[in-house]
C-alpha positions, 0 to 999 in steps of 0.5 A: 573590727575582727580579724580571720576569715570573718573579717572578710566575709565580704570581700571580692577578692576578684576586685583586688590587686597585688604586685603582680595583678588581680588578687583573686589568688591570695585566698587560696595562699591565706588557706595553705598557711595552716596546711600540712604540706610544707610546699604549700605553706612556703608558697604561701609565705613567698606570695606575701612577701612578693605580692601583698606587700611588694618591697615594702608597698601594700596593695588593695588586697594587702588590708584583708590579708593583713587580717586573715593573718592575724586571725591564724596568729593564735592557731596552733599550727602557727607554731610550725616552723616556717618552712624556706625560711632565711633561718632553715636555708642557713642551717639554723633553727627555723622560726615559728610560723607565727614569728613570720607571720608578725614580721609580714604584719610589722611591714603591713604596719610600717606601709601604714605611712606613719608620717603621714597625718589622717587629714593630709591622707584623707585629703590625697585619698578622696580628692573632691569631684573625681570619683568617676576618674578613680573608678575608673581607673581601678577597673583598667588596673584590674583589666590590665596585663601590661601595666599601662593602667598605672600611668593614670593620675589617679593611682595616688588616690587609689594607692592612698585608699589602701593606707586608709584602709590599713589604718582601719584594721590596725587596732584589730590587728594590734589585738591579735599581735599583742596575745604574742608577747607571751608566746613560749618561743622567744623569736615569736614575743621578739616579733610581736614587740616589733610589729605592736611598735610599728602598729603602735606608730601609726596615727590614731594609735597614740593612746596605746603607746604608754602601756605597751612601752611599760609592757615591753619595759617589764618584759625586757628587764625580764628577758634572760637573753640579749637577743630578746632584751635588745629587742625589746629595748629597740621597740620601746625605741620605736614607740617614742620612749627613751630607754635610759635604763638600759644604756648602763645594761651589763651587756653592750649589746643592749646598751647600744640598742637603748642608744639607738632610740630616737629620744635619746639622740641628743644625749651624750651617753647614748652617742658614746655607747654607739661610738664605743660599739662601733670600735669593734664592728666585727664584733657588734655584727656577731652579737646576735644569735637571731638578731632583733627585727629593727636591723637590716643587714648587719648590726653596724649598718644601723650603727654607722647611720646612727653616729652619722646623723648625731655626730657633727665633728668627724674628729669624734667620728674618726675612731669608729670610722678607721674601724668600719673601713677595715670590715667593709668592701665595695658591696657594702658601701652604701651602709658603712664606710660610704656615709662616713666618708661623706661626714669626712669630706662634708663640703666638696664644692660644686663641682666636687673637689678634693680639699686643697689640704687634708686635715689630719682626720681626713688623712687618717680615714683615707689611709684606713680606706686604701689599707683595704684591699676589698674596697677597690673594685672598679666594677662596683659602680657605687664604690666609684660614685661615693668617691666621686661625690667628695671630690676624690678619685677612685684610685687606689694609688692616686689617694694613697698620694693624698695621704702621704 
């Protein structure tokens, strides 16, 4: 399989759909990616992220669109700053369009459902004896303006066929993305590494992982800046590698990123690096100028998730939990202090009730939460639920009495 427009020469775009209906408009947006008009490029990028891969969901237009995007990566115009990027909106130097497109391809790869085997996927995508019903359901989707066609029992088969096509396109996309590992811009190299690790995670790509890991490890040792070195080390972890050598890196950010590798989840030294980083969560959140693409939101969110998953005794989590309690707020509950509250009160009963006697660690953590003014906003339902689910009242004064 090739990439670029030649790869989709026979595609009938009007027979495909995206998040907002028939995909007849997608080719014009793809062509606009190479336009000299910044507004056109901005609209094209928005179309990729909102319609072609909507909140991580792929559609029938996603595989051919990804092949076109992969073919554009080598175009000189892809060095143009990405119009309307988040970085540009914040006054930062916007990344090249090539970096943004690689991020899109990483999202497409993630939508390839790496946890599902080819056999399982095929059985769901091509159920025997159901072809007439599936064809009728597809026609209904293409003709539907109200969304009622999505109630069909055949939707699962239709959507899993999209995943089959993503996997079929993965080798060609990987070839195009691999060339970007030597781009002049480090942000492109970083996003290429992330896209490649996501592609290599798909079934059928296992034979490429070792060579890719070796390549990324060599690049990480040569990377002068922490942003790139950390991102490459995290990509190694995504590939299934155990980047132990980087646990002794002089940079704490790189050590923590190495420690996040799933292959190191059982190693005391790796968990120790994560807990050390969480001792100062505000500093961890400020580590990077260009945050590695593996992080979604604040750096501390990923570190907390790993720590909560790896450490069974809350007493070991306590120093990190107290530090996190001081920087969170009612809006970050699901990503920082909420998971730690569940770790502190793991057995609330049914219905949830507070323990008859708090441990010293529970008292210390609850006291840290009480001390933070930003956590107590009764308008935020998720914050209230975080307390309710462990049997505690979302009432600052009541919780203050618990810790006395």
